[in-house]
KEVEX-542502 format. One record per residue (C-alpha): x, y, z; residue in three letters; residue number from 0. Coordinates in nm, 2 decimals, decimal comma. Layout:
# residues N
{east->X; north->Y; up->Z; r->Ala; k->NUM}
...
END
This chain:
# residues 321
{east->0,01; north->0,03; up->-0,01; r->Met; k->0}
{east->0,15; north->0,34; up->-0,16; r->Ser; k->1}
{east->0,21; north->0,64; up->0,15; r->Phe; k->2}
{east->-0,11; north->0,81; up->-0,05; r->Asn; k->3}
{east->-0,34; north->0,54; up->0,00; r->Ala; k->4}
{east->-0,24; north->0,51; up->0,37; r->Leu; k->5}
{east->-0,25; north->0,84; up->0,45; r->Lys; k->6}
{east->-0,63; north->0,91; up->0,27; r->Ser; k->7}
{east->-0,77; north->0,57; up->0,50; r->Ile; k->8}
{east->-0,61; north->0,70; up->0,83; r->Thr; k->9}
{east->-0,80; north->1,06; up->0,73; r->Ala; k->10}
{east->-1,10; north->0,90; up->0,67; r->Ala; k->11}
{east->-1,08; north->0,74; up->1,00; r->Leu; k->12}
{east->-1,03; north->1,06; up->1,20; r->Leu; k->13}
{east->-1,33; north->1,18; up->1,02; r->Val; k->14}
{east->-1,51; north->0,88; up->1,16; r->Cys; k->15}
{east->-1,43; north->0,92; up->1,46; r->Leu; k->16}
{east->-1,45; north->1,31; up->1,51; r->Thr; k->17}
{east->-1,85; north->1,25; up->1,42; r->Tyr; k->18}
{east->-1,95; north->0,98; up->1,66; r->Thr; k->19}
{east->-1,70; north->1,13; up->1,94; r->Ser; k->20}
{east->-1,88; north->1,48; up->1,88; r->Thr; k->21}
{east->-2,23; north->1,31; up->1,82; r->Tyr; k->22}
{east->-2,22; north->1,04; up->2,00; r->Ala; k->23}
{east->-2,04; north->1,14; up->2,32; r->Ser; k->24}
{east->-2,22; north->1,15; up->2,65; r->Thr; k->25}
{east->-2,41; north->1,44; up->2,64; r->Pro; k->26}
{east->-2,33; north->1,80; up->2,85; r->Ser; k->27}
{east->-2,52; north->1,95; up->3,11; r->Ser; k->28}
{east->-2,72; north->2,13; up->2,87; r->Ala; k->29}
{east->-2,81; north->1,83; up->2,65; r->Ser; k->30}
{east->-3,04; north->1,53; up->2,64; r->Ala; k->31}
{east->-2,89; north->1,40; up->2,97; r->Ala; k->32}
{east->-3,08; north->1,70; up->3,13; r->Gln; k->33}
{east->-3,34; north->1,79; up->2,85; r->Asn; k->34}
{east->-3,68; north->1,59; up->2,66; r->Asn; k->35}
{east->-3,54; north->1,84; up->2,39; r->Val; k->36}
{east->-3,22; north->1,94; up->2,21; r->Glu; k->37}
{east->-3,09; north->2,13; up->1,88; r->Leu; k->38}
{east->-2,77; north->2,05; up->1,80; r->Val; k->39}
{east->-2,57; north->2,20; up->1,52; r->Val; k->40}
{east->-2,51; north->1,98; up->1,23; r->Leu; k->41}
{east->-2,30; north->2,28; up->0,99; r->Gly; k->42}
{east->-2,22; north->2,62; up->1,07; r->Asn; k->43}
{east->-2,09; north->2,72; up->0,72; r->Ala; k->44}
{east->-2,22; north->2,89; up->0,47; r->Gln; k->45}
{east->-2,45; north->2,71; up->0,17; r->Asp; k->46}
{east->-2,14; north->2,63; up->0,01; r->Ala; k->47}
{east->-1,98; north->2,51; up->0,27; r->Gly; k->48}
{east->-1,56; north->2,52; up->0,38; r->Tyr; k->49}
{east->-1,35; north->2,49; up->0,17; r->Pro; k->50}
{east->-1,57; north->2,63; up->-0,12; r->Gln; k->51}
{east->-1,55; north->2,57; up->-0,48; r->Leu; k->52}
{east->-1,28; north->2,66; up->-0,64; r->Asn; k->53}
{east->-1,05; north->2,85; up->-0,34; r->Cys; k->54}
{east->-0,74; north->2,76; up->-0,33; r->Tyr; k->55}
{east->-0,63; north->3,03; up->-0,09; r->Lys; k->56}
{east->-0,50; north->3,04; up->0,21; r->Pro; k->57}
{east->-0,77; north->3,10; up->0,39; r->His; k->58}
{east->-0,92; north->2,75; up->0,24; r->Cys; k->59}
{east->-0,57; north->2,48; up->0,21; r->Met; k->60}
{east->-0,67; north->2,36; up->0,53; r->Pro; k->61}
{east->-0,97; north->2,22; up->0,49; r->Gly; k->62}
{east->-0,84; north->2,08; up->0,16; r->Trp; k->63}
{east->-0,53; north->1,96; up->0,35; r->Gln; k->64}
{east->-0,74; north->1,82; up->0,68; r->Asp; k->65}
{east->-1,09; north->1,67; up->0,61; r->Val; k->66}
{east->-1,21; north->1,69; up->0,99; r->Thr; k->67}
{east->-1,12; north->2,12; up->0,87; r->Lys; k->68}
{east->-1,42; north->2,07; up->0,67; r->Arg; k->69}
{east->-1,77; north->2,19; up->0,76; r->Arg; k->70}
{east->-2,05; north->2,18; up->0,68; r->Leu; k->71}
{east->-2,32; north->2,40; up->0,54; r->Ala; k->72}
{east->-2,57; north->2,54; up->0,84; r->Thr; k->73}
{east->-2,86; north->2,30; up->0,94; r->Ala; k->74}
{east->-2,97; north->2,25; up->1,30; r->Leu; k->75}
{east->-3,11; north->1,90; up->1,40; r->Gly; k->76}
{east->-3,43; north->1,92; up->1,67; r->Leu; k->77}
{east->-3,49; north->1,61; up->1,86; r->Ile; k->78}
{east->-3,75; north->1,50; up->2,10; r->Asp; k->79}
{east->-3,63; north->1,21; up->2,33; r->His; k->80}
{east->-3,96; north->1,19; up->2,48; r->Gln; k->81}
{east->-4,14; north->1,14; up->2,18; r->Ala; k->82}
{east->-3,92; north->0,99; up->1,99; r->Lys; k->83}
{east->-3,94; north->1,23; up->1,74; r->Gln; k->84}
{east->-3,65; north->1,42; up->1,50; r->Lys; k->85}
{east->-3,67; north->1,71; up->1,29; r->Phe; k->86}
{east->-3,43; north->1,90; up->1,10; r->Leu; k->87}
{east->-3,38; north->2,24; up->0,98; r->Phe; k->88}
{east->-3,28; north->2,37; up->0,65; r->Glu; k->89}
{east->-3,19; north->2,06; up->0,37; r->Ala; k->90}
{east->-2,87; north->2,20; up->0,24; r->Thr; k->91}
{east->-2,63; north->2,05; up->-0,02; r->Pro; k->92}
{east->-2,49; north->1,77; up->0,29; r->Asp; k->93}
{east->-2,82; north->1,66; up->0,43; r->Ile; k->94}
{east->-2,66; north->1,28; up->0,37; r->Lys; k->95}
{east->-2,42; north->1,38; up->0,62; r->Glu; k->96}
{east->-2,65; north->1,60; up->0,84; r->Gln; k->97}
{east->-2,89; north->1,32; up->0,86; r->Phe; k->98}
{east->-2,61; north->1,02; up->1,00; r->Tyr; k->99}
{east->-2,52; north->1,28; up->1,24; r->Arg; k->100}
{east->-2,87; north->1,33; up->1,35; r->Leu; k->101}
{east->-2,88; north->0,93; up->1,37; r->His; k->102}
{east->-2,60; north->0,91; up->1,60; r->Leu; k->103}
{east->-2,83; north->1,14; up->1,84; r->Leu; k->104}
{east->-3,17; north->0,98; up->1,77; r->Ala; k->105}
{east->-3,14; north->0,66; up->1,56; r->Pro; k->106}
{east->-3,38; north->0,63; up->1,28; r->Asp; k->107}
{east->-3,48; north->0,26; up->1,44; r->Thr; k->108}
{east->-3,61; north->0,45; up->1,76; r->Asp; k->109}
{east->-3,71; north->0,79; up->1,66; r->Tyr; k->110}
{east->-3,92; north->0,89; up->1,31; r->Lys; k->111}
{east->-3,79; north->1,21; up->1,11; r->Leu; k->112}
{east->-4,12; north->1,43; up->1,18; r->Ser; k->113}
{east->-4,01; north->1,74; up->0,98; r->Gly; k->114}
{east->-3,81; north->1,94; up->0,76; r->Ile; k->115}
{east->-3,83; north->2,36; up->0,80; r->Met; k->116}
{east->-3,69; north->2,56; up->0,54; r->Leu; k->117}
{east->-3,60; north->2,90; up->0,56; r->Thr; k->118}
{east->-3,55; north->2,98; up->0,16; r->His; k->119}
{east->-3,49; north->2,91; up->-0,15; r->Gly; k->120}
{east->-3,10; north->2,98; up->-0,18; r->His; k->121}
{east->-2,85; north->2,67; up->-0,24; r->Met; k->122}
{east->-2,78; north->2,60; up->0,10; r->Gly; k->123}
{east->-3,09; north->2,58; up->0,24; r->His; k->124}
{east->-3,35; north->2,38; up->0,04; r->Tyr; k->125}
{east->-3,15; north->2,13; up->-0,25; r->Thr; k->126}
{east->-3,10; north->1,90; up->-0,02; r->Gly; k->127}
{east->-3,44; north->1,80; up->-0,09; r->Leu; k->128}
{east->-3,33; north->1,60; up->-0,41; r->Met; k->129}
{east->-3,19; north->1,35; up->-0,18; r->His; k->130}
{east->-3,53; north->1,25; up->-0,09; r->Leu; k->131}
{east->-3,65; north->1,16; up->-0,45; r->Gly; k->132}
{east->-3,71; north->0,81; up->-0,61; r->Arg; k->133}
{east->-3,28; north->0,82; up->-0,73; r->Glu; k->134}
{east->-3,20; north->0,82; up->-0,39; r->Ala; k->135}
{east->-3,40; north->0,79; up->-0,06; r->Ala; k->136}
{east->-3,71; north->0,75; up->-0,23; r->Gly; k->137}
{east->-3,88; north->0,96; up->0,09; r->Gly; k->138}
{east->-4,24; north->0,85; up->0,20; r->Lys; k->139}
{east->-4,45; north->1,21; up->0,24; r->Gly; k->140}
{east->-4,18; north->1,39; up->0,46; r->Ile; k->141}
{east->-4,31; north->1,73; up->0,57; r->Pro; k->142}
{east->-4,17; north->2,01; up->0,47; r->Val; k->143}
{east->-4,27; north->2,34; up->0,63; r->Tyr; k->144}
{east->-4,26; north->2,59; up->0,43; r->Ala; k->145}
{east->-4,39; north->2,99; up->0,34; r->Met; k->146}
{east->-4,61; north->3,06; up->0,07; r->Pro; k->147}
{east->-4,36; north->3,14; up->-0,22; r->Arg; k->148}
{east->-4,12; north->2,85; up->-0,13; r->Met; k->149}
{east->-4,46; north->2,63; up->-0,15; r->Glu; k->150}
{east->-4,53; north->2,74; up->-0,46; r->Lys; k->151}
{east->-4,18; north->2,70; up->-0,62; r->Tyr; k->152}
{east->-4,17; north->2,39; up->-0,45; r->Leu; k->153}
{east->-4,48; north->2,27; up->-0,62; r->Ser; k->154}
{east->-4,44; north->2,39; up->-0,97; r->Thr; k->155}
{east->-4,08; north->2,38; up->-1,06; r->Asn; k->156}
{east->-3,85; north->2,08; up->-1,14; r->Gly; k->157}
{east->-3,74; north->1,85; up->-1,03; r->Pro; k->158}
{east->-3,85; north->1,95; up->-0,72; r->Trp; k->159}
{east->-4,24; north->1,87; up->-0,81; r->Ser; k->160}
{east->-4,16; north->1,56; up->-0,88; r->Gln; k->161}
{east->-4,11; north->1,47; up->-0,49; r->Leu; k->162}
{east->-4,44; north->1,70; up->-0,43; r->Val; k->163}
{east->-4,61; north->1,48; up->-0,74; r->Lys; k->164}
{east->-4,46; north->1,14; up->-0,61; r->Leu; k->165}
{east->-4,58; north->1,20; up->-0,27; r->Asn; k->166}
{east->-4,20; north->1,18; up->-0,15; r->Asn; k->167}
{east->-4,21; north->1,48; up->0,05; r->Ile; k->168}
{east->-4,55; north->1,65; up->0,17; r->Ala; k->169}
{east->-4,57; north->2,05; up->0,22; r->Ile; k->170}
{east->-4,70; north->2,23; up->0,54; r->Lys; k->171}
{east->-4,75; north->2,58; up->0,48; r->Gly; k->172}
{east->-4,61; north->2,78; up->0,71; r->Leu; k->173}
{east->-4,74; north->3,16; up->0,79; r->Thr; k->174}
{east->-4,54; north->3,46; up->0,93; r->Asp; k->175}
{east->-4,60; north->3,51; up->1,27; r->Lys; k->176}
{east->-4,82; north->3,19; up->1,33; r->Lys; k->177}
{east->-4,70; north->2,94; up->1,55; r->Pro; k->178}
{east->-4,70; north->2,56; up->1,47; r->Val; k->179}
{east->-4,74; north->2,29; up->1,70; r->Ala; k->180}
{east->-4,52; north->2,03; up->1,61; r->Leu; k->181}
{east->-4,64; north->1,81; up->1,92; r->Asn; k->182}
{east->-4,71; north->1,86; up->2,29; r->Lys; k->183}
{east->-4,33; north->1,99; up->2,35; r->Asn; k->184}
{east->-4,19; north->2,19; up->2,04; r->Ile; k->185}
{east->-4,36; north->2,48; up->1,86; r->Thr; k->186}
{east->-4,21; north->2,63; up->1,59; r->Ile; k->187}
{east->-4,29; north->3,00; up->1,47; r->Thr; k->188}
{east->-4,18; north->3,14; up->1,13; r->Pro; k->189}
{east->-4,04; north->3,52; up->1,11; r->Leu; k->190}
{east->-4,00; north->3,71; up->0,77; r->Gln; k->191}
{east->-3,71; north->3,89; up->0,75; r->Val; k->192}
{east->-3,57; north->4,14; up->0,45; r->Pro; k->193}
{east->-3,33; north->3,92; up->0,21; r->His; k->194}
{east->-3,24; north->3,87; up->-0,17; r->Arg; k->195}
{east->-3,60; north->3,69; up->-0,22; r->Asp; k->196}
{east->-3,54; north->3,59; up->-0,59; r->Glu; k->197}
{east->-3,75; north->3,27; up->-0,55; r->Tyr; k->198}
{east->-3,93; north->3,25; up->-0,22; r->Thr; k->199}
{east->-3,95; north->3,47; up->0,09; r->Glu; k->200}
{east->-3,67; north->3,44; up->0,38; r->Thr; k->201}
{east->-3,78; north->3,33; up->0,70; r->Val; k->202}
{east->-3,63; north->3,27; up->1,05; r->Gly; k->203}
{east->-3,77; north->3,03; up->1,35; r->Tyr; k->204}
{east->-3,86; north->3,09; up->1,75; r->His; k->205}
{east->-3,83; north->2,75; up->1,84; r->Ile; k->206}
{east->-4,01; north->2,69; up->2,18; r->Ala; k->207}
{east->-3,94; north->2,38; up->2,36; r->Gly; k->208}
{east->-4,11; north->2,26; up->2,70; r->Pro; k->209}
{east->-3,87; north->2,46; up->2,94; r->Asn; k->210}
{east->-3,62; north->2,71; up->2,69; r->Lys; k->211}
{east->-3,67; north->2,87; up->2,37; r->Ser; k->212}
{east->-3,47; north->2,94; up->2,08; r->Ala; k->213}
{east->-3,39; north->3,18; up->1,75; r->Leu; k->214}
{east->-3,29; north->3,07; up->1,43; r->Phe; k->215}
{east->-3,18; north->3,34; up->1,16; r->Ile; k->216}
{east->-2,91; north->3,20; up->0,93; r->Pro; k->217}
{east->-2,99; north->3,46; up->0,63; r->Asp; k->218}
{east->-3,09; north->3,87; up->0,65; r->Ile; k->219}
{east->-2,97; north->4,11; up->0,46; r->Asp; k->220}
{east->-2,89; north->4,40; up->0,76; r->Lys; k->221}
{east->-3,03; north->4,38; up->1,12; r->Trp; k->222}
{east->-3,15; north->4,77; up->1,06; r->Gln; k->223}
{east->-3,36; north->4,62; up->0,78; r->Lys; k->224}
{east->-3,63; north->4,43; up->1,00; r->Trp; k->225}
{east->-3,89; north->4,61; up->1,12; r->Ser; k->226}
{east->-3,85; north->4,39; up->1,45; r->Thr; k->227}
{east->-3,60; north->4,51; up->1,71; r->Asn; k->228}
{east->-3,35; north->4,23; up->1,71; r->Ile; k->229}
{east->-3,21; north->4,31; up->2,10; r->Lys; k->230}
{east->-3,56; north->4,24; up->2,17; r->Asp; k->231}
{east->-3,60; north->3,91; up->2,06; r->Leu; k->232}
{east->-3,28; north->3,83; up->2,21; r->Ile; k->233}
{east->-3,38; north->3,96; up->2,58; r->Lys; k->234}
{east->-3,67; north->3,72; up->2,49; r->Gln; k->235}
{east->-3,51; north->3,37; up->2,42; r->Val; k->236}
{east->-3,25; north->3,17; up->2,59; r->Asp; k->237}
{east->-3,05; north->3,06; up->2,23; r->Tyr; k->238}
{east->-3,00; north->3,33; up->1,92; r->Ala; k->239}
{east->-2,84; north->3,16; up->1,63; r->Leu; k->240}
{east->-2,76; north->3,47; up->1,42; r->Leu; k->241}
{east->-2,64; north->3,51; up->1,05; r->Asp; k->242}
{east->-2,28; north->3,58; up->1,07; r->Ala; k->243}
{east->-2,21; north->3,50; up->0,68; r->Thr; k->244}
{east->-1,91; north->3,81; up->0,70; r->Phe; k->245}
{east->-1,69; north->3,89; up->1,01; r->Phe; k->246}
{east->-1,61; north->4,24; up->0,85; r->Ser; k->247}
{east->-1,62; north->4,45; up->0,55; r->Asn; k->248}
{east->-1,37; north->4,39; up->0,28; r->Gly; k->249}
{east->-1,40; north->3,98; up->0,37; r->Glu; k->250}
{east->-1,48; north->3,98; up->-0,03; r->Leu; k->251}
{east->-1,18; north->4,17; up->-0,19; r->Pro; k->252}
{east->-1,31; north->4,11; up->-0,54; r->Asn; k->253}
{east->-1,67; north->4,17; up->-0,53; r->Arg; k->254}
{east->-1,97; north->4,45; up->-0,42; r->Asp; k->255}
{east->-2,03; north->4,33; up->-0,04; r->Met; k->256}
{east->-2,35; north->4,57; up->-0,10; r->Ser; k->257}
{east->-2,47; north->4,31; up->-0,33; r->Glu; k->258}
{east->-2,46; north->4,05; up->-0,04; r->Val; k->259}
{east->-2,59; north->4,28; up->0,27; r->Pro; k->260}
{east->-2,56; north->4,05; up->0,58; r->His; k->261}
{east->-2,50; north->4,14; up->0,90; r->Pro; k->262}
{east->-2,10; north->4,15; up->0,95; r->Phe; k->263}
{east->-2,04; north->4,00; up->1,27; r->Val; k->264}
{east->-1,82; north->4,32; up->1,37; r->Glu; k->265}
{east->-2,18; north->4,52; up->1,31; r->Glu; k->266}
{east->-2,36; north->4,27; up->1,50; r->Ser; k->267}
{east->-2,13; north->4,30; up->1,80; r->Met; k->268}
{east->-2,16; north->4,67; up->1,82; r->Lys; k->269}
{east->-2,52; north->4,65; up->1,78; r->Leu; k->270}
{east->-2,55; north->4,42; up->2,07; r->Phe; k->271}
{east->-2,29; north->4,61; up->2,27; r->Ala; k->272}
{east->-2,54; north->4,75; up->2,53; r->Gly; k->273}
{east->-2,66; north->4,38; up->2,62; r->Leu; k->274}
{east->-2,62; north->4,23; up->2,97; r->Ser; k->275}
{east->-2,35; north->3,99; up->3,00; r->Ala; k->276}
{east->-2,64; north->3,75; up->3,02; r->Lys; k->277}
{east->-2,79; north->3,83; up->2,69; r->Asp; k->278}
{east->-2,49; north->3,84; up->2,53; r->Lys; k->279}
{east->-2,42; north->3,43; up->2,59; r->Gln; k->280}
{east->-2,72; north->3,37; up->2,42; r->Lys; k->281}
{east->-2,58; north->3,53; up->2,10; r->Val; k->282}
{east->-2,45; north->3,25; up->1,91; r->Ile; k->283}
{east->-2,31; north->3,32; up->1,55; r->Phe; k->284}
{east->-2,33; north->3,15; up->1,26; r->Ile; k->285}
{east->-2,36; north->3,04; up->0,87; r->His; k->286}
{east->-2,00; north->3,18; up->0,83; r->Phe; k->287}
{east->-1,90; north->3,22; up->0,47; r->Asn; k->288}
{east->-1,56; north->3,02; up->0,37; r->His; k->289}
{east->-1,37; north->3,34; up->0,39; r->Thr; k->290}
{east->-1,47; north->3,41; up->0,77; r->Asn; k->291}
{east->-1,19; north->3,40; up->1,03; r->Pro; k->292}
{east->-1,43; north->3,21; up->1,28; r->Leu; k->293}
{east->-1,39; north->2,88; up->1,07; r->Leu; k->294}
{east->-1,01; north->2,94; up->1,18; r->Gln; k->295}
{east->-0,97; north->2,75; up->1,51; r->Lys; k->296}
{east->-0,81; north->2,98; up->1,79; r->Gly; k->297}
{east->-0,82; north->3,28; up->1,53; r->Ser; k->298}
{east->-0,77; north->3,64; up->1,62; r->Ala; k->299}
{east->-1,19; north->3,65; up->1,52; r->Ala; k->300}
{east->-1,29; north->3,40; up->1,80; r->Gln; k->301}
{east->-1,06; north->3,54; up->2,07; r->Gln; k->302}
{east->-1,29; north->3,86; up->1,98; r->Gln; k->303}
{east->-1,59; north->3,74; up->1,96; r->Val; k->304}
{east->-1,56; north->3,56; up->2,32; r->Thr; k->305}
{east->-1,42; north->3,83; up->2,47; r->Ala; k->306}
{east->-1,69; north->4,08; up->2,33; r->Ala; k->307}
{east->-1,92; north->3,82; up->2,59; r->Gly; k->308}
{east->-2,06; north->3,60; up->2,27; r->Phe; k->309}
{east->-2,03; north->3,31; up->2,12; r->Arg; k->310}
{east->-2,00; north->3,14; up->1,82; r->Tyr; k->311}
{east->-2,09; north->2,80; up->1,67; r->Ala; k->312}
{east->-1,96; north->2,48; up->1,63; r->Glu; k->313}
{east->-2,06; north->2,12; up->1,50; r->Glu; k->314}
{east->-2,25; north->1,93; up->1,75; r->Gly; k->315}
{east->-2,33; north->2,17; up->1,94; r->Leu; k->316}
{east->-2,62; north->2,12; up->2,20; r->Arg; k->317}
{east->-2,88; north->2,35; up->2,32; r->Leu; k->318}
{east->-3,13; north->2,18; up->2,54; r->Gly; k->319}
{east->-3,48; north->2,32; up->2,53; r->Leu; k->320}
END
């Protein structure tokens, strides 16, 4: 066996061991051991993951050279250990690996996949639905929660419409700010936010468990464009997983960043600076572009965020609800 082949096998084993230890380890104090319901971060990168296609710059090379440093597109698992149900927020291009990670915590033999909640029609948030079709998993009536424009888009545009026609998925309509009880323990409320809505509207979610609640807004243009006061929302929940696509202006040197107007992490930290220490700890930045230094372990950006009292999402993070 060649050295390169042995190196590849070793790397694959490391990835397998990392997944298993991260997602199937003994739950932390904020996890399943003490809570019937929990959220788990199944991916923390922007739509295209990390590293990104055709990126061979210094910030991407660690991900190419070490598979354990690669990151999946942003998604959350929601598990009700009492009801033996599991849910997924976002259907990303990495859905295969994310289903496996969710399976490690909530095995398919014991837990029913009871719903997939979509936020909007950009590639990292719905295209994983393709794996539910007859060419792949052949799903049977999997509930997919979607807003009106998203429902219409999926129902009238191939190949997604085939999923609806063949009942691989069953779309459950959502209405802005209208709560939906997933079961007796969990309620979700879609919150429409301003974003680049070429094909569909965009929502975040308020997720209420039996004891705690979370806010999940992976994509928004700028906080100031939203009629809702984000600081008030943070105060009302226990966790706030918020859009952190870019850390600072100028991160995309060859593009006009006004075309992709996410709130920079630096802007968000400045906006949230007046929050109490307790409320700052609720803020968990997520959805990192491949250029975002929050992806790099031990980076100055990570230290800056924690020093300011905030947090950043890491894959495998488990939050009790």
